N, C-alpha and C positions, 0 to 999 in steps of 0.2 A: 109704448113709445119705443122700447128698446128693440123690439121685433121690426117695427118699421125703420128705424135706424140701422139696424143689422143688415136688412134686405137691401136697402139704398147703399150702404156701405160696400155690400157685396157686388152690388150692379156696377158702382163706380170702379172697384177693383177690376171686374171683368172687362169694363170699357177701357181701362188703362192697358191691361194684357193685349186686348183686341187692336188698339191704336198702335201699340209697340209692334205688334205682327204686321200691321199696315205700312208701319215705317221700314221694316225689313223687305217687304214685299213690293214696296214701291219702284224699286229697280232704277232708282236715280231720276225718275220721272218727276219734274218740278212740281207739277200740279197736285200730283198724287202725294208726293212728299210733304207739300205745304198742308194738304187737307188732314193727313194722317198727324201732323205735328199740332195743328189746330184743334183736332179731336182730343189729342193726348194731353194739352193744356187745359182744355175744358174739363176733362175728366179729373185732373188733378185739382183744380179750381173747386170742382163740385165736392170732391172728397174732403177738401179742406173746409168747405161750408158744412158738411155733414158733421165733422169732428168738432167745429166750433159751435153748431147747434146743440150737440150733445152736452158739451161743457157749459154753454149758457143755461141749457133746461136744467143741468144738475145744479148749477149755483142758484138760480132764480126759484126753481121748483122745490127743491130740498132744503138748501140752506137758508134761503131767506124766507120764503113763504111757508114752508113745511107742509107742502101739500101731500095728503095720503096717497100712497099707491105709486109715488116717484121714487121713494128710497129704495134701498136694499132690502 
């Protein structure tokens, strides 16, 4: 699970960087600016979901259920 969460977090980070580049490259065009802004917001929300899923998995899988293989 940690590998999958790490890869998905890395992809979310790359999307944030790419959408930031699109914001700067939009040159004030309202449609391009709005599309880049929407993509940036979606990438940040996705990263927040990834972080919360890791926290919930840690709490439920390790602390409450004590599933082998989920701990350090």
